[in-house]
C-alpha positions as CSV (number, residue, x, y, z in Angstrom):
1,X,0.0,0.0,0.0
2,X,2.9,2.4,0.8
3,X,4.7,1.6,-2.5
4,X,1.7,2.6,-4.7
5,X,0.3,5.4,-2.6
6,X,-2.7,6.2,-4.9
7,X,-3.9,2.6,-4.9
8,X,-3.1,2.5,-1.2
9,X,-5.4,5.5,-0.5
10,X,-8.3,3.7,-2.3
11,X,-7.8,0.5,-0.3
12,X,-7.4,2.5,2.9
13,X,-10.8,4.2,2.2
14,X,-12.4,0.8,1.6
15,X,-11.0,-0.6,4.8
16,X,-11.9,2.4,6.9
17,X,-15.4,2.5,5.5
18,X,-15.8,-1.2,6.3
19,X,-14.6,-0.7,9.9
20,X,-17.1,2.1,10.5
21,X,-19.9,0.0,8.9
22,X,-18.9,-3.1,11.0
23,X,-19.1,-1.1,14.2
24,X,-22.4,0.6,13.3
25,X,-24.2,-2.3,11.6
26,X,-22.8,-5.4,13.2
27,X,-21.1,-4.8,16.6
28,X,-23.6,-2.2,18.0
29,X,-26.7,-4.1,17.0
30,X,-25.3,-7.3,18.5
31,X,-24.5,-5.5,21.8
32,X,-28.0,-4.0,21.9
33,X,-29.7,-7.4,21.3
34,X,-27.4,-9.1,23.8
35,X,-28.1,-6.5,26.5
36,X,-31.9,-6.8,25.8
37,X,-31.8,-10.6,26.0
38,X,-30.0,-10.5,29.4
39,X,-32.0,-7.5,30.7
40,X,-28.8,-5.7,31.2
41,X,-28.8,-1.9,31.1
42,X,-26.6,-0.8,28.2
43,X,-26.1,2.8,29.2
44,X,-25.3,5.9,27.1
45,X,-21.8,4.4,26.5
46,X,-20.0,7.7,27.0
47,X,-16.8,7.6,29.0
48,X,-17.1,11.4,29.1
49,X,-20.4,11.4,31.0
50,X,-19.2,10.3,34.5
51,X,-16.3,12.8,34.3
52,X,-18.7,15.5,33.0
53,X,-21.2,15.0,35.8
54,X,-18.4,14.9,38.4
55,X,-16.9,18.1,37.1
56,X,-20.3,19.8,36.9
57,X,-21.2,18.8,40.5
58,X,-17.7,19.9,41.8
59,X,-17.5,23.2,40.0
60,X,-21.2,24.3,40.1
61,X,-22.6,22.7,43.2
62,X,-19.4,22.1,45.2
63,X,-20.2,18.4,45.7
64,X,-17.5,15.7,46.1
65,X,-17.5,13.9,42.7
66,X,-16.0,10.8,44.5
67,X,-19.0,10.5,46.9
68,X,-21.6,7.7,46.7
69,X,-24.3,10.3,46.1
70,X,-22.6,11.5,42.9
71,X,-21.9,7.9,41.8
72,X,-25.7,7.2,42.1
73,X,-26.4,10.3,40.1
74,X,-24.0,9.2,37.4
75,X,-25.6,5.7,37.3
76,X,-29.0,7.2,36.9
77,X,-27.9,9.3,33.9
78,X,-25.6,6.6,32.4
79,X,-27.6,3.4,32.9
80,X,-31.1,4.9,33.4
81,X,-31.2,3.5,36.9
82,X,-29.0,2.8,39.9
83,X,-27.1,-0.5,39.6
84,X,-28.3,-3.3,41.9
85,X,-25.7,-5.8,43.1
86,X,-28.4,-8.3,43.6
87,X,-29.0,-8.5,39.9
88,X,-26.6,-10.9,38.4
89,X,-26.9,-9.4,34.9
90,X,-26.1,-5.8,36.0
91,X,-22.8,-4.4,34.7
92,X,-19.8,-4.5,37.0
93,X,-18.5,-1.1,36.1
94,X,-20.0,1.3,38.6
95,X,-19.1,4.3,36.3
96,X,-17.9,6.2,39.4
97,X,-15.7,9.3,39.1
98,X,-12.2,7.6,39.1
99,X,-10.1,10.4,37.6
100,X,-7.8,13.0,39.2
101,X,-10.0,15.9,40.4
102,X,-8.2,18.3,38.0
103,X,-9.8,16.7,35.0
104,X,-12.7,19.0,36.0
105,X,-10.6,22.0,34.8
106,X,-10.5,20.6,31.3
107,X,-14.2,20.1,31.3
108,X,-15.0,23.4,33.0
109,X,-16.2,25.2,29.8
110,X,-18.8,22.5,29.1
111,X,-20.4,22.0,32.6
112,X,-23.1,24.6,32.0
113,X,-24.2,23.1,28.7
114,X,-26.6,20.2,27.9
115,X,-24.7,16.9,27.8
116,X,-26.1,15.9,24.4
117,X,-24.4,18.9,22.7
118,X,-21.3,18.3,24.7
119,X,-21.1,14.7,23.6
120,X,-21.4,15.5,19.9
121,X,-18.9,18.4,20.2
122,X,-16.4,16.2,22.1
123,X,-16.7,13.4,19.5
124,X,-15.8,15.9,16.8
125,X,-12.9,17.2,18.8
126,X,-11.6,13.7,19.2
127,X,-11.7,13.1,15.5
128,X,-9.7,16.3,14.9
129,X,-7.2,15.5,17.6
130,X,-6.6,12.0,16.3
131,X,-6.1,13.4,12.8
132,X,-3.7,15.9,14.2
133,X,-1.9,13.2,16.2
134,X,-0.7,11.6,12.9
135,X,0.9,14.8,11.8
136,X,2.4,15.4,15.3
137,X,4.0,12.0,15.4
138,X,5.3,12.3,11.8
139,X,6.9,15.5,12.9
140,X,8.2,14.0,16.2
141,X,9.9,11.0,14.4
142,X,11.2,13.2,11.6
143,X,9.4,11.4,8.7
144,X,8.1,13.5,5.8
145,X,6.3,11.0,3.5
146,X,4.6,12.0,0.3
147,X,1.1,13.6,0.6
148,X,-0.6,10.4,-0.7
149,X,1.2,8.3,1.9
150,X,0.2,10.8,4.7
151,X,-3.4,10.7,3.5
152,X,-3.2,6.9,3.6
153,X,-1.9,6.9,7.2
154,X,-4.5,9.4,8.3
155,X,-7.4,7.4,6.7
156,X,-6.2,4.1,8.3
157,X,-5.8,5.7,11.7
158,X,-9.3,7.3,11.6
159,X,-10.7,4.0,10.3
160,X,-9.0,1.7,12.8
161,X,-11.0,-0.1,15.4
162,X,-9.3,1.6,18.3
163,X,-10.1,5.0,16.9
164,X,-13.7,4.2,15.9
165,X,-14.3,2.6,19.3
166,X,-12.8,5.6,21.1
167,X,-14.9,8.0,19.1
168,X,-18.1,6.1,19.8
169,X,-17.3,5.9,23.5
170,X,-16.0,9.5,23.8
171,X,-12.9,8.0,25.4
172,X,-10.6,10.4,27.2
173,X,-7.7,8.0,26.2
174,X,-7.8,9.6,22.8
175,X,-7.4,13.0,24.3
176,X,-4.4,11.7,26.3
177,X,-2.9,10.1,23.2
178,X,-3.1,13.5,21.4
179,X,-1.5,15.3,24.4
180,X,1.4,12.8,24.4
181,X,1.8,13.3,20.7
182,X,1.8,17.1,21.2
183,X,4.4,16.8,23.9
184,X,6.6,14.7,21.7
185,X,6.3,17.3,18.9
186,X,7.2,20.1,21.3
187,X,10.2,18.1,22.4
188,X,11.5,17.8,18.9
189,X,11.0,21.5,18.5
190,X,13.1,21.9,21.7
191,X,10.3,23.6,23.6
192,X,11.1,21.5,26.6
193,X,9.2,23.5,29.2
194,X,6.0,23.5,27.1
195,X,6.4,19.7,26.5
196,X,6.6,19.1,30.2
197,X,3.5,21.2,30.9
198,X,1.5,19.3,28.2
199,X,2.7,16.0,29.7
200,X,1.3,17.1,33.1
201,X,-2.1,17.7,31.6
202,X,-2.0,14.2,30.1
203,X,-1.8,12.7,33.6
204,X,-5.6,12.9,33.7
205,X,-5.1,9.2,32.9
206,X,-1.8,8.7,34.8
207,X,-1.5,5.0,33.9
208,X,-1.1,5.9,30.3
209,X,1.6,8.4,30.9
210,X,3.7,6.9,33.7
211,X,6.1,4.7,31.6
212,X,6.9,7.4,29.0
213,X,7.1,10.0,31.8
214,X,9.7,8.0,33.7
215,X,11.8,7.6,30.6
216,X,11.7,11.3,29.7
217,X,12.6,12.4,33.3
218,X,15.5,10.0,33.3
219,X,16.6,11.3,29.9
220,X,16.3,14.9,31.1
221,X,18.2,14.2,34.3
222,X,21.1,12.8,32.3
223,X,21.8,16.3,30.9
224,X,20.2,18.7,33.4
225,X,22.0,21.8,31.9
226,X,20.1,21.5,28.6
227,X,17.1,19.5,29.5
228,X,16.0,20.5,33.0
229,X,13.3,22.8,31.6
230,X,11.3,19.6,30.7
231,X,11.3,18.7,34.4
232,X,10.4,22.2,35.5
233,X,7.5,22.4,32.9
234,X,6.1,19.1,34.1
235,X,6.6,20.0,37.8
236,X,5.0,23.4,37.5
237,X,2.1,22.0,35.5
238,X,1.5,19.3,38.1
239,X,1.7,21.8,40.9
240,X,-0.9,24.1,39.3
241,X,-3.2,21.2,38.5
242,X,-2.9,19.5,41.9
243,X,-3.0,22.6,44.0
244,X,-5.9,24.0,42.0
245,X,-7.8,20.8,42.6
246,X,-6.9,21.0,46.3
247,X,-8.5,24.4,46.5
248,X,-11.8,23.3,45.0
249,X,-11.8,19.9,46.7
250,X,-9.5,19.6,49.8
251,X,-8.2,16.1,50.4
252,X,-9.0,15.0,46.8
253,X,-5.9,12.8,46.5
254,X,-7.0,10.4,49.2
255,X,-10.5,10.2,47.6
256,X,-8.9,9.6,44.2
257,X,-6.7,6.8,45.4
258,X,-9.7,5.1,47.1
259,X,-11.7,5.5,43.8
260,X,-8.8,4.0,41.9
261,X,-8.6,0.9,44.2
262,X,-12.4,0.5,43.9
263,X,-12.2,0.8,40.1
264,X,-9.6,-2.0,40.0
265,X,-11.8,-4.2,42.2
266,X,-15.0,-3.9,40.3
267,X,-13.5,-3.9,36.8
268,X,-11.1,-6.7,37.4
269,X,-8.0,-4.7,36.4
270,X,-6.1,-7.2,34.3
271,X,-3.3,-6.2,32.0
272,X,-2.5,-7.9,28.7
273,X,0.3,-9.8,30.4
274,X,-2.1,-10.9,33.1
275,X,-4.4,-12.2,30.4
276,X,-1.7,-14.1,28.5
277,X,0.1,-15.5,31.5
278,X,-1.7,-15.3,34.9
279,X,-2.2,-12.5,37.4
280,X,0.9,-13.5,39.4
281,X,3.2,-14.1,36.4
282,X,1.7,-11.1,34.7
283,X,2.8,-8.8,37.5
284,X,6.3,-10.2,37.5
285,X,6.5,-9.8,33.7
286,X,5.2,-6.3,33.9
287,X,7.8,-5.3,36.4
288,X,10.5,-6.9,34.3
289,X,9.2,-5.0,31.2
290,X,9.3,-1.7,33.1
291,X,12.8,-2.4,34.4
292,X,14.0,-3.2,30.9
293,X,12.4,0.0,29.6
294,X,14.2,2.1,32.2
295,X,17.5,0.3,31.3
296,X,16.8,1.2,27.7
297,X,16.1,4.8,28.6
298,X,19.5,4.9,30.5
299,X,21.3,3.4,27.5
300,X,19.7,6.0,25.2
301,X,20.1,8.9,27.6
302,X,22.4,10.7,25.3
303,X,20.0,10.5,22.3
304,X,19.1,13.9,20.9
305,X,15.4,14.8,20.3
306,X,14.4,14.0,16.8
307,X,17.0,11.2,16.5
308,X,16.2,7.7,15.5
309,X,17.1,6.5,19.0
310,X,14.9,9.0,20.7
311,X,12.0,8.2,18.5
312,X,12.4,4.5,19.2
313,X,12.6,5.2,23.0
314,X,9.2,7.1,22.9
315,X,7.5,4.4,20.7
316,X,8.8,1.6,22.9
317,X,7.7,3.3,26.1
318,X,4.2,3.7,24.8
319,X,4.1,0.1,23.4
320,X,5.2,-1.2,26.8
321,X,2.5,0.9,28.4
322,X,-0.1,-1.2,26.5
323,X,1.1,-4.5,27.9
324,X,1.6,-3.5,31.6
325,X,-1.3,-1.2,32.5
326,X,-4.0,-3.0,34.5
327,X,-6.7,-2.7,31.8
328,X,-6.6,-3.9,28.2
329,X,-8.9,-2.0,25.9
330,X,-8.6,-1.6,22.1
331,X,-9.0,2.2,22.2
332,X,-5.8,2.5,24.1
333,X,-3.9,1.1,21.1
334,X,-3.8,4.6,19.6
335,X,-0.7,4.9,21.8
336,X,0.9,2.5,19.3
337,X,0.7,5.0,16.5
338,X,4.4,6.1,16.8
339,X,5.5,2.5,16.7
340,X,3.4,1.8,13.6
341,X,4.8,4.9,11.9
342,X,8.4,4.0,12.7
343,X,8.0,0.4,11.5
344,X,6.3,1.6,8.3
345,X,9.2,4.0,7.7
346,X,11.8,1.3,8.4
347,X,10.0,-1.4,6.6
348,X,12.5,-1.9,3.8
349,X,15.3,-2.5,6.4
350,X,13.2,-4.9,8.4
351,X,12.1,-6.8,5.3
352,X,15.7,-7.2,4.1
353,X,17.3,-8.4,7.3
354,X,16.8,-12.1,6.6
355,X,14.4,-14.9,6.4
356,X,13.3,-14.7,10.0
357,X,12.7,-11.0,9.8
358,X,10.6,-11.5,6.6
359,X,8.5,-14.1,8.5
360,X,7.9,-11.6,11.3
361,X,7.0,-8.9,8.8
362,X,4.5,-11.1,7.1
363,X,3.1,-12.1,10.5
364,X,2.8,-8.4,11.4
365,X,0.9,-7.6,8.3
366,X,-1.5,-10.5,9.0
367,X,-2.0,-9.5,12.7
368,X,-2.3,-5.7,12.2
369,X,-4.3,-6.0,9.0
370,X,-6.7,-8.7,10.2
371,X,-9.3,-6.3,11.8
372,X,-9.8,-4.4,8.5
373,X,-10.0,-7.6,6.5
374,X,-12.4,-9.2,8.9
375,X,-14.5,-6.0,9.0
376,X,-14.6,-5.9,5.2
377,X,-15.7,-9.6,5.2
378,X,-18.5,-8.9,7.7
379,X,-19.6,-5.8,5.8
380,X,-20.0,-7.8,2.6
381,X,-21.7,-10.7,4.4
382,X,-24.2,-8.3,6.0
383,X,-25.3,-7.3,2.6
384,X,-26.1,-10.9,1.6
385,X,-26.9,-12.8,4.8
386,X,-29.5,-12.1,7.5
387,X,-28.1,-9.6,10.0
388,X,-28.5,-11.9,13.1
389,X,-26.3,-14.5,11.5
390,X,-23.6,-12.0,10.7
391,X,-23.8,-10.5,14.2
392,X,-22.9,-13.8,15.7
393,X,-19.4,-13.2,14.2
394,X,-19.1,-9.8,15.9
395,X,-15.8,-10.8,17.6
396,X,-13.9,-11.9,14.5
397,X,-12.2,-8.5,13.8
398,X,-10.9,-8.5,17.4
399,X,-9.2,-11.9,17.3
400,X,-5.7,-10.4,16.9
401,X,-6.1,-7.5,19.4
402,X,-4.0,-9.0,22.1
403,X,-1.2,-9.8,19.6
404,X,-0.8,-6.4,18.0
405,X,1.2,-4.7,20.8
406,X,3.5,-7.8,21.1
407,X,4.3,-8.1,17.5
408,X,5.1,-4.3,17.3
409,X,7.4,-4.6,20.3
410,X,9.3,-7.4,18.5
411,X,10.0,-5.0,15.6
412,X,10.9,-2.2,17.9
413,X,13.4,-4.5,19.6
414,X,14.9,-5.3,16.3
415,X,15.3,-1.6,15.4
416,X,16.7,-0.8,18.8
417,X,19.3,-3.5,18.4
418,X,20.4,-1.9,15.2
419,X,20.4,1.6,16.8
420,X,22.5,0.3,19.7
421,X,25.1,-1.1,17.2
422,X,25.2,2.2,15.3
423,X,25.7,4.0,18.6
424,X,28.6,1.8,19.6
425,X,30.1,2.2,16.1
426,X,30.0,6.0,16.5
């Protein structure tokens, strides 16, 4: 697709349209019928709603968004009724306010507006931010592809299952992914203070930011004279956010930590490694992955922003995030965008490294491309076969979801090995 960009754009449009069709005409109808059959409240499916209600109650009515009363209010608006633990079919997710209190500052301009309008507006903002993220990451990794190639990458990103799911759910993960991309682009522009401040805002979902944050702080500490403004930008940003939240809600940190523990309890909180191994082995593997990541950050501490090594460090940190965070959801895979872009840019090198590398490349194409191919197949089937029969195959496009981060990490490891050799040679 990248070699013949015009043909690639046409195919990308076909795949993207198929993914949107699959979600709207296969996945969502299945979920509705399944919820109805099990008398399970489906809810308004907006990740923004609990945060918006919490922000509104905090800023307008001075109520604690972490309180049981606000949680009940959120459930009434989200599910249509309060959840009943005695009902076996009721959702486990309590939809409580489980974010840092300073997320309310981002939502402050919307708290006086009707939520229906806020929801539509936020979904449009997410589309624009995700589109912009492609450009920001291209800038961050120093890749200037042809216009047709850029268009292809944008179309595939907006038509990927993680993006479509994130748009439909109004997921704040997409906002965080865009903030991280913006921070990376600012770093490459050597606006270190601003990059740190943007990274502080991204901590509204701290689990998505922590690995890359640790790598960047270690990188900045290794050359404090030139890079310390990154630390000060992040520190000042966090101080403003945290102290501002403390002013409007004294003691919010304790409430947030309690809400986080409760969230882990009622959602299960299993990482990709927990799922593939076991909870005990998964925790050990996650710790090992984080230690290896920090060792890599130390090894590449002299890498300059915009260099191949620095780009690989950022992409690897975000890929590792996907396998260690205690929740595996496809929409978080937009954090893999820099890894995908780097691998696409370095594809000729990866393909020509040998027979084993070629096999991994073909496996990657199969794993990453499967959701689009399966969505296209279900789209065509839905036009010829009764809808209920097609809907029974709703999970087919998701078969490779668990494998996508892992196969990308294999490629990143290969590129990092080459970068390490080049560094030694210099």
